[in-house]
C-alpha positions, 0 to 999 in steps of 0.5 A, a space after each residue: 390788481 389781482 386778489 393776491 396783490 390785494 391780499 399781499 398789500 393788506 398783509 404788508 400794511 398790517 405788518 408795517 404797523 405791527 398789527 398781526 393779521 389774526 388780529 386784523 381778521 378778528 376785528 373785521 369779523 373774518 376767521 383767520 383761516 378764511 384769510 389763509 384760504 385767500 392766499 396762494 401758497 404751495 399748500 393752496 395753489 388755487 385760493 378761494 376768492 375773497 369778497 369785496 365786502 370782506 376785503 373792505 372790512 380788512 382795509 377799514 381795520 388796517 387803515 384805522 390801526 394805521 391812524 392810531 399808530 400815527 396819532 401815538 407817534 405824534 403825541 410822543 
């Protein structure tokens, strides 16, 4: 799995549970523009490499939010 697949999957998971990437980044201590620089786009054809540490922090934040959503659904 390459960086773009990882970034896209994280972004999709966050969206699925209603967590804006800007908020996920904030919670992980990553500036949202840094996340944008990791994503390949027409304006950014050669994205900056993400560190394993930063990606792990985002993964942790998104997983925690997923658990919170599941707990809220179960409690309802």
